[in-house]
C-alpha positions in Angstrom: 111.3 95.6 94.2 109.5 96.0 90.9 110.5 99.0 88.8 106.9 100.4 89.0 107.1 100.6 92.7 110.4 102.4 92.8 109.3 104.8 90.0 106.1 105.6 92.0 108.1 106.2 95.2 110.6 108.5 93.3 107.7 110.5 91.8 105.8 110.9 95.0 109.0 111.8 97.0 109.9 114.4 94.4 106.4 115.9 94.7 106.9 116.3 98.4 110.2 118.1 97.8 109.2 120.3 94.9 105.5 121.1 95.6 105.4 123.3 98.8 101.8 124.2 97.9 100.6 120.7 98.8 98.3 120.8 101.8 99.1 118.9 105.0 96.3 116.3 104.6 97.5 115.7 101.0 101.1 115.4 102.1 100.0 112.9 104.8 98.2 110.8 102.1 101.3 110.9 99.8 103.6 109.9 102.6 101.2 107.0 103.6 101.3 105.7 100.0 105.1 105.9 99.9 105.3 103.9 103.2 102.8 101.3 101.9 104.8 100.7 98.6 108.2 100.8 100.3 107.2 98.3 103.0 106.5 95.7 100.3 110.2 96.0 99.2 111.6 93.5 101.6 108.6 91.4 102.3 108.1 88.5 99.9 105.1 87.0 101.7 101.7 86.7 99.9 98.8 88.2 101.8 95.4 86.5 101.4 92.6 88.7 102.8 89.2 87.3 103.8 86.7 90.1 103.3 83.0 90.4 103.4 80.0 91.6 105.4 79.8 91.2 109.1 78.6 87.7 110.3 79.4 86.2 106.8 81.6 83.5 108.3 85.0 85.0 107.6 86.5 84.3 111.1 85.0 80.8 111.2 86.6 80.0 107.8 90.0 81.3 109.0 89.7 79.3 112.2 89.1 76.2 110.1 92.1 76.8 107.9 94.6 77.7 110.7 93.4 76.3 114.0 93.8 79.7 115.6 91.2 80.2 118.4 89.8 83.5 117.0 86.7 84.7 118.8 83.4 84.0 117.2 79.9 84.9 118.3 76.3 85.1 117.0 76.8 88.9 117.0 79.4 91.0 115.2 82.7 90.1 116.7 85.9 90.9 114.8 87.2 94.5 115.2 91.0 94.1 114.5 93.0 93.2 111.5 94.4 89.7 112.1 97.6 88.6 110.3 98.0 84.9 110.7 101.0 82.9 109.6 102.9 79.7 110.4 105.3 79.9 113.4 107.3 77.7 115.6 105.0 78.3 118.5 101.9 80.2 119.5 102.5 84.0 119.5 100.7 87.3 119.0 101.7 90.9 118.8 99.1 93.7 118.9 99.4 97.2 117.7 97.0 99.8 119.1 98.2 103.1 117.6 100.6 105.9 118.4 99.2 106.6 121.9 99.1 103.0 123.2 102.2 100.7 123.4 102.4 97.4 121.5 101.4 94.3 123.4 102.6 90.7 122.8 101.9 87.3 124.1 103.9 86.3 127.1 103.3 82.5 127.8 103.1 81.1 131.3 106.3 79.5 132.4 106.0 75.8 131.7 109.8 75.1 131.9 109.5 73.3 135.2 106.8 71.0 133.9 108.7 70.5 130.6 111.9 69.6 132.5 109.9 67.2 134.8 108.5 65.6 131.7 111.9 65.2 130.1 113.2 63.7 133.4 110.3 61.3 133.5 111.0 60.2 130.0 114.7 59.8 130.7 113.9 57.9 134.0 111.5 55.7 132.2 114.1 54.8 129.6 116.6 54.2 132.4 114.4 52.0 134.5 113.3 50.1 131.4 116.9 49.6 130.4 118.0 48.4 133.9 115.0 46.0 134.1 115.6 44.8 130.6 119.3 44.3 131.2 118.5 42.3 134.4 115.8 40.4 132.6 118.1 39.7 129.7 120.8 38.4 132.1 118.3 36.2 133.8 117.0 34.9 130.5 120.5 34.2 129.3 121.4 32.4 132.5 118.2 30.4 132.3 118.9 29.5 128.7 122.4 28.4 129.7 121.1 26.3 132.5 118.5 24.7 130.3 121.1 24.0 127.7 123.3 22.3 130.2 120.4 20.2 131.5 119.6 19.3 127.9 123.2 18.3 127.3 123.4 16.2 130.5 120.1 14.6 129.7 121.5 13.6 126.3 124.7 12.4 128.0 122.6 10.4 130.5 120.6 8.9 127.7 123.8 8.0 125.9 125.2 6.6 129.2 122.1 4.6 129.7 122.3 3.2 126.3 126.0 2.4 126.8 125.3 0.8 130.2 122.5 -1.3 128.6 125.0 -2.5 125.9 127.6 -3.2 128.5 125.2 -5.2 130.5 124.1 -7.1 127.4 127.8 -7.8 126.5 128.4 -8.9 130.1 125.3 -11.2 130.1 126.3 -12.6 126.7 129.7 -13.3 128.1 128.3 -15.0 131.2 125.8 -17.0 129.2 122.8 -18.7 130.5 124.6 -20.1 133.6 126.7 -17.4 135.0 127.3 -19.2 138.2 129.2 -22.1 136.5 132.2 -19.9 135.7 133.2 -19.5 139.2 133.8 -23.4 139.4 135.4 -23.5 136.0 137.8 -20.7 136.9 140.1 -23.3 138.5 140.5 -24.9 135.2 141.4 -21.8 133.3 145.1 -22.3 133.4 144.6 -25.7 131.9 142.0 -25.0 129.2 142.6 -21.8 127.1 139.1 -21.4 125.8 137.9 -21.3 129.4 140.6 -18.8 130.1 139.6 -16.6 127.2 135.9 -16.8 128.3 136.8 -15.8 131.8 138.8 -12.9 130.5 136.0 -11.8 128.4 133.6 -12.1 131.3 135.9 -10.0 133.4 136.3 -7.4 130.7 132.6 -7.0 130.1 131.9 -6.9 133.8 134.5 -4.1 134.4 133.1 -2.2 131.3 129.6 -2.6 132.6 130.5 -1.4 136.1 132.3 1.7 134.6 129.2 2.5 132.5 127.0 2.2 135.6 129.4 4.5 137.5 129.3 7.0 134.7 125.5 6.9 134.5 125.3 7.4 138.2 127.6 10.4 138.0 125.6 11.9 135.1 122.4 11.3 137.0 123.9 13.3 140.0 125.1 16.1 137.7 121.8 16.2 135.9 120.0 16.6 139.3 122.3 19.5 140.1 121.8 21.1 136.7 118.0 20.8 137.1 118.3 22.4 140.5 120.3 25.2 138.9 117.8 25.4 136.1 115.0 25.8 138.6 116.9 28.5 140.4 117.4 30.4 137.1 113.8 30.0 136.3 112.9 31.6 139.6 115.4 34.4 138.9 113.9 34.8 135.4 110.4 35.1 136.9 111.6 37.6 139.4 113.4 39.6 136.7 110.3 39.6 134.6 108.1 40.7 137.5 110.7 43.4 138.3 110.7 44.6 134.8 106.9 44.9 134.7 106.9 46.8 138.1 109.6 49.2 136.8 107.7 49.8 133.6 104.5 50.5 135.5 106.4 52.8 137.9 108.1 54.7 135.1 104.8 54.9 133.1 103.0 56.3 136.2 105.7 59.0 136.7 105.6 59.8 133.0 101.8 60.0 132.9 101.9 62.4 135.9 104.6 64.5 134.2 102.6 64.5 130.9 99.5 65.6 132.7 101.3 68.4 134.5 102.9 69.5 131.2 99.5 69.2 129.4 97.9 71.3 132.1 100.5 74.0 131.6 100.1 73.9 127.8 96.3 74.1 128.2 96.7 77.1 130.6 98.8 78.8 128.0 96.3 78.0 125.2 93.5 79.4 127.4 95.5 82.5 128.1 96.3 82.8 124.4 92.6 82.4 123.5 91.5 84.8 126.2 94.0 87.5 125.1 92.9 87.0 121.4 89.3 87.6 122.4 90.3 90.8 124.3 92.4 92.0 121.4 89.9 91.2 118.6 86.4 91.3 120.0 84.5 94.5 119.2 83.0 94.5 122.8 86.4 94.2 124.5 89.5 96.4 124.0 90.4 95.7 120.3 93.7 96.5 118.9 94.3 98.2 115.5 96.2 95.2 114.1 97.4 91.9 115.5 100.0 89.5 114.2 99.4 85.8 115.1 101.9 82.9 114.7 100.5 79.4 114.9 102.4 76.0 114.6 99.1 74.3 113.6 98.2 76.0 110.3 98.3 73.9 107.3 99.4 76.7 105.0 102.7 77.5 103.3 105.2 79.5 105.2 105.2 82.4 102.8 101.4 83.0 103.0 99.7 85.3 105.5 96.0 85.1 106.1 94.1 88.3 106.9 90.9 88.3 108.8 89.2 91.7 108.6 86.1 93.4 110.1 83.0 93.4 108.1 82.9 96.2 105.5 79.3 97.0 106.5 80.0 97.2 110.2 78.3 100.1 112.0 81.6 101.5 113.3 83.4 103.7 110.7 86.8 103.1 112.3 86.4 99.4 111.7 85.4 99.9 108.1 88.4 102.1 107.6 90.8 99.5 109.2 89.4 96.8 106.9 89.7 98.9 103.8 93.3 100.1 104.7 94.3 96.5 105.1 92.9 95.6 101.7 94.6 98.6 100.1 98.0 98.0 101.7 98.4 94.3 102.1 95.9 92.1 100.2 97.6 90.4 97.2 94.7 88.0 96.9 91.1 88.6 98.2 88.6 85.9 99.2 85.1 87.4 99.4 83.1 85.5 102.0 79.4 85.5 101.6 76.5 83.6 103.3 75.1 81.1 100.8 71.6 81.8 102.1 71.9 85.5 100.9 74.6 85.2 98.2 76.3 88.4 97.0 74.2 91.2 98.5 74.6 94.7 97.0 77.1 95.8 99.6 79.4 92.9 98.6 79.0 93.8 94.9 79.9 97.4 95.6 83.0 96.1 97.4 84.0 94.3 94.2 84.0 97.6 92.3 86.2 99.2 94.9 88.6 96.2 94.9 89.4 96.4 91.2 92.2 99.0 91.5 93.9 97.2 94.5 93.4 93.5 94.2 94.7 91.5 91.2 93.1 88.2 92.2 89.7 87.6 93.8 87.9 84.4 94.8 84.6 83.7 96.6 83.7 81.4 99.5 80.0 80.7 100.0 79.7 79.8 103.7 77.1 78.1 105.9 76.0 75.5 103.4 75.1 73.2 106.2 72.6 75.8 107.5 71.3 76.3 104.0 70.7 72.6 103.6 68.9 72.4 107.0 66.6 75.3 106.1 65.8 73.8 102.7 64.9 70.5 104.3 62.6 72.2 106.9 60.8 74.0 104.0 60.4 70.8 102.1 62.6 72.0 99.2 65.2 69.9 97.5 68.4 70.9 99.4 70.9 70.2 96.6 68.8 72.1 94.1 68.6 75.1 96.5 72.4 75.0 96.9 73.0 74.9 93.2 70.5 77.7 92.5 72.1 79.9 95.2 75.6 79.4 93.7 74.2 80.2 90.2 72.7 83.4 91.5 76.0 84.3 93.1 78.0 83.7 89.9 75.6 85.7 87.9 75.7 88.7 90.2 79.5 88.6 90.5 80.0 88.4 86.7 78.6 91.8 86.2 81.2 93.3 88.5 84.3 91.1 88.1 85.1 89.4 84.9 88.5 87.9 85.9 89.0 84.1 86.6 88.1 83.1 90.1 87.3 80.1 92.3 84.0 79.7 94.1 84.0 77.3 97.1 81.1 76.0 99.2 82.1 76.0 102.9 80.2 74.1 105.6 80.3 74.6 109.4 83.4 74.5 111.6 83.0 70.9 113.0 86.2 68.9 113.1 85.5 66.8 109.9 84.4 70.0 108.1 87.6 71.7 109.1 89.7 68.9 107.6 87.5 69.0 104.5 88.0 72.8 104.2 91.7 72.5 104.7 91.8 69.8 102.0 89.7 72.1 99.7 92.2 74.9 100.0 95.3 72.8 99.8 95.4 72.9 96.0 94.6 76.6 96.1 97.7 77.4 98.2 99.9 75.4 95.8 98.4 77.2 92.8 98.7 80.8 94.0 100.2 82.9 91.2 103.9 83.5 91.8 103.6 87.1 90.7 100.6 88.0 93.0 102.9 90.1 95.2 104.4 92.0 92.2 101.0 92.6 90.6 99.6 94.0 93.8 102.6 96.4 94.2 102.1 97.4 90.5 98.4 98.2 91.0 99.1 100.1 94.3 101.8 102.2 92.5 99.4 103.0 89.7 96.7 104.0 92.1 99.1 106.1 94.1 100.0 108.1 91.0 96.3 108.4 90.1 95.6 109.8 93.5 98.4 112.3 93.1 97.1 113.3 89.7 93.7 114.0 91.3 95.5 116.2 93.9 97.2 118.1 91.1 93.9 118.5 89.2 92.4 120.1 92.3 95.3 122.5 92.7 95.0 123.5 89.0 91.4 124.5 89.6 92.5 126.4 92.7 95.1 128.3 90.8 92.7 129.1 88.0 90.1 130.3 90.5 92.8 132.5 92.2 93.7 134.0 88.9 90.1 134.9 88.2 89.8 136.7 91.6 92.9 138.9 91.4 91.0 141.7 89.5 88.4 141.6 92.3 91.2 142.1 94.8 92.4 145.2 92.9 88.9 146.8 92.8 88.5 146.1 96.5 91.9 147.6 97.2 91.0 150.9 95.5 87.8 151.0 97.5 89.7 150.4 100.7 92.1 153.2 99.9 89.4 155.7 101.1 89.8 154.2 104.5 93.1 156.0 104.8 91.1 159.0 105.9 90.5 157.2 109.1 94.3 157.5 109.7 94.1 161.3 109.9 94.4 161.5 113.7 97.5 159.3 113.4 98.9 161.4 110.6 98.4 164.6 112.6 100.0 163.0 115.6 103.0 161.9 113.6 103.2 165.3 111.8 103.3 167.1 115.1 106.1 164.8 116.3 108.0 165.5 113.0 107.6 169.3 113.4 108.8 169.1 117.0 111.8 167.2 115.9 112.5 169.7 113.1 112.2 172.5 115.6 114.7 170.9 117.9 117.0 170.3 114.9 116.7 174.0 113.9 117.4 175.2 117.5 120.5 172.9 117.7 121.9 174.0 114.3 121.3 177.8 114.7 122.6 177.5 118.3 125.7 175.8 117.0 126.3 178.5 114.4 125.6 181.2 117.0 128.3 179.8 119.3 130.8 179.6 116.5 130.1 183.2 115.4 130.4 184.5 119.0 133.7 182.7 119.5 135.1 184.3 116.3 134.1 187.8 117.5 135.5 187.2 121.0 138.7 186.1 119.3 139.3 189.5 117.7 142.1 191.5 119.4 141.9 194.8 117.4 139.2 196.9 115.9 140.6 196.2 112.5 140.3 192.5 112.8 136.9 192.9 114.5 135.7 195.0 111.5 137.0 192.5 109.0 135.5 189.5 111.0 132.1 191.2 111.3 131.9 191.9 107.6 132.7 188.3 106.8 130.1 187.1 109.4 127.3 189.2 107.9 127.8 187.4 104.6 128.2 183.9 106.1 125.3 184.3 108.5 122.9 184.9 105.7 124.2 181.8 103.8 124.1 179.7 107.0 120.5 180.6 107.8 119.5 179.8 104.2 121.4 176.5 104.4 119.6 175.6 107.6 116.3 176.4 106.1 117.1 174.4 103.0 118.3 171.4 105.0 115.3 171.5 107.3 113.0 171.7 104.3 114.7 168.5 102.9 114.4 166.8 106.3 110.8 167.9 106.5 110.1 166.5 103.1 111.8 163.2 104.0 110.0 163.0 107.3 106.6 163.6 105.7 107.3 161.0 103.1 108.4 158.6 105.9 105.0 159.1 107.6 103.2 158.5 104.4 105.1 155.3 103.9 104.5 154.1 107.5 100.7 154.5 107.0 100.8 151.3 104.8 104.2 149.8 105.7 105.1 149.1 109.3 103.1 151.5 111.4 99.7 151.5 109.8 100.9 149.3 107.0 98.1 148.1 104.6 98.9 144.7 103.1 97.1 142.9 100.4 96.5 139.3 101.4 94.6 137.3 98.8 91.4 139.3 98.1 91.3 141.0 101.5 92.9 144.2 103.0 94.3 144.0 106.5 95.9 146.8 108.6 98.5 146.5 111.3 100.1 149.1 113.5 103.5 149.5 115.3 105.2 152.6 116.7 108.2 152.8 114.3 108.8 156.5 114.8 109.6 156.0 118.5 112.3 153.6 117.6 114.1 155.9 115.1 117.6 157.1 115.9 117.3 160.6 117.4 120.2 161.8 115.3 119.2 160.2 112.0 117.0 162.5 110.0 118.2 161.8 106.5 115.5 159.2 106.0 114.8 157.2 102.9 111.4 157.4 101.2 110.1 154.5 103.2 108.4 152.9 100.3 107.3 156.2 98.6 107.7 156.2 94.8 111.0 157.7 93.6 110.7 161.4 93.0 107.6 162.0 95.0 107.7 165.0 97.3 105.5 166.7 99.8 106.3 170.1 98.4 107.1 172.2 101.5 109.9 174.9 101.5 111.1 177.0 104.5 112.4 180.6 104.1 115.2 182.1 106.2 117.5 185.1 106.8 114.8 187.8 106.9 115.5 188.8 110.5 119.2 189.6 109.9 118.7 192.5 107.5 115.9 194.0 109.6 118.2 194.0 112.7 121.0 195.6 110.8 118.7 198.2 109.1 117.4 199.4 112.5 120.8 200.9 113.3 121.7 198.6 116.1 124.4 197.2 114.0 125.9 200.4 112.4 129.6 199.8 111.6 130.6 203.4 112.2 129.1 203.5 115.7 130.7 200.1 116.5 134.1 201.3 115.5 133.9 204.6 117.5 133.1 202.5 120.6 135.8 200.9 122.7 136.8 197.4 121.6 135.0 195.5 124.4 131.9 197.6 123.8 132.0 196.9 120.1 132.4 193.2 120.7 129.4 193.2 123.1 127.2 195.1 120.6 128.1 192.6 117.8 127.5 189.6 120.0 124.1 191.1 121.0 123.2 191.5 117.3 124.2 187.9 116.6 122.1 186.6 119.5 119.1 188.7 118.4 119.3 187.4 114.8 119.6 183.8 115.9 116.6 184.2 118.2 114.6 185.9 115.5 115.5 183.2 113.0 114.4 180.4 115.3 111.1 182.2 115.9 110.6 182.7 112.2 111.1 179.0 111.5 108.8 178.0 114.3 106.0 180.2 112.9 106.5 178.7 109.4 106.4 175.1 110.9 103.2 175.8 112.8 101.5 177.2 109.7 102.6 174.2 107.6 101.1 171.5 109.9 97.8 171.1 108.1 99.3 171.3 104.7 101.9 168.6 105.5 99.1 166.3 106.9 97.1 166.7 103.8 100.0 166.1 101.5 101.0 163.0 103.5 97.5 161.5 103.1 97.6 162.1 99.4 101.0 160.6 99.0 99.9 157.6 101.0 96.9 157.0 98.8 98.9 157.2 95.7 101.6 154.9 97.0 98.9 152.4 98.2 97.5 152.3 94.7 100.9 151.7 93.2 101.8 149.0 95.7 98.5 147.2 95.2 99.0 147.3 91.4 102.5 146.0 91.8 101.4 143.2 94.2 98.6 142.3 91.9 101.0 141.9 89.0 103.4 139.9 91.2 100.6 137.7 92.5 99.3 137.1 88.9 102.8 136.2 87.7 103.2 133.9 90.7 99.9 132.2 90.2 100.5 131.8 86.5 104.0 130.3 87.1 102.7 128.0 89.8 99.8 126.9 87.5 102.3 126.1 84.7 104.4 124.1 87.2 101.4 122.1 88.4 100.2 121.4 84.8 103.7 120.3 83.8 103.9 118.0 86.8 100.5 116.5 86.0 101.4 115.9 82.4 104.7 114.2 83.4 103.0 111.9 86.0 100.2 111.1 83.6 102.7 110.0 81.0 104.6 107.8 83.5 101.4 106.3 84.8 100.2 105.4 81.3 103.6 103.7 80.8 103.1 101.7 84.0 99.6 100.6 82.9 101.0 99.4 79.6 103.9 97.5 81.3 101.8 95.5 83.7 103.7 92.4 84.9 
């Protein structure tokens, strides 16, 4: 993968990890760019996209180049992104989206027909071989018989010549009067010349007879050989006829098998074309994207052709699909335009949008045959009209795209035009830049960083705007503080609960002391010890009552501050959220541990107090001063009576102390409520001020972070732009 792509992926991935303020839709866009760039890592194919207005002839051109039966119509037709490449056999795979499963081409089973065709081909070869072998044997046998006849004929001719010579020799030996030698034979023993003549006559006669016998034998053999030759000729004719019959039989079987197989192939082709129509046609059930393999395309194996919906289609989803395919895939774009209306404004606008994504762009001016026909009907010079239309297209394109490009004129989709179109593009396939893929990835990486820079710029403006509104939030918070008065019923309710709890605590503590004191009195066994114990108790009772009052005052102060804290934290908490004030409510006090009264400030500023102090011990001196507790009278009484009187005094003092504290608490209810409200208002102001400072610091730090990230990405993007492949 090019370094630019990896750098862009690393930057964008880091942004997702280190920028939690990125919004969901921004995160989705960044993740989409990462996937787009990363997918190009292991895919070396070059994607050539055919783009243009609807009904410009894009699909017809792709059909001509690939032979794929893409649906075409007089109306708008293409609704899916079609990726077409060379494959071993016809195949398609359609992607609908997350909610619909993928769909792929399942061909009809033609295995039986294919096997039958293979068997027919093998059977034809077998029958042809058997007939040929038999014919060859018959031919060989015929040739052998013919050779033998020829040899015998030659031998017979030679024998005839020999026989003729022997006859001549014999006739020469006999002379003109052959009959005379039978009379002269009686003189042979007397006359040697006659004897020699007779021997010569006998010798030539025997030789002549032998030659005649040989000639007769050869004539007989020749007759037999000719009969054999005739037989072999018949066998040859039969073998030849058999061979022809076997050939015809095998050919008939093969033709039937081929037709059956062709029918199966045609059924598959029809099924393939029907499914393509369903998956691509805008009026059917089009897929999002469809991959098509074709064994017929005359394009290199590493090239994929993209057929796209028209970028001026009425359906926004189709326009989006076309543009996403160009963004993500198109290494080379071929802008298709009707020659009769060359380069409309929508096409020119598309050129401006292509610049950041497509390193190479070319133009195909289609429907030249229709343009020629219309020019002829109007009486114009067709060739001049075509030339003028191309010149107009070049001039309009030049203002929007100044890079090198090809401009082709494309005719209709008739068979001869298809071959011409394929030939026209053959040189183009071979001359495609080897770095088209790398350049596209580089441009996509730069654009992805540009998009992220735009996102950062937006967030910088958001942070600055938030900083400008923090003071407004503070003013609003002060105004809202007055609404605490609405909490008065709640404050009174909680204050009453606090006083009730304090009263219960006072009763428990005084009751506990009272029990301890009574036990000590009851434990005295003599008047001396009783006197001593009572004197000590009078001192400690005063201190104990004061201690209880002091502790209850502290608890009352803590409780009051707790209520104040709960008005804006927890129960009745007032929180600052942005520039708004919101109020929530929970019953925290009900959940407090019944034995835990040494509360913390609950958010109240350190050192703040409600300022309520309880007094105690007044009842004890009054009781003793009334004479009920005179030491002399106690000592003159019996021990049991003295104990009873002291215990009675203790009980009265405890009862009076509890009553005194109860009256003080009842009188302090309104004062505590008012103090709680004032403390809550002050704490709210301090909390809002603190939060405002924290929020400002947070916004400033975040702003610096975003600005730093933007500067870093801007620097790296500029480096990428300088280092274009």
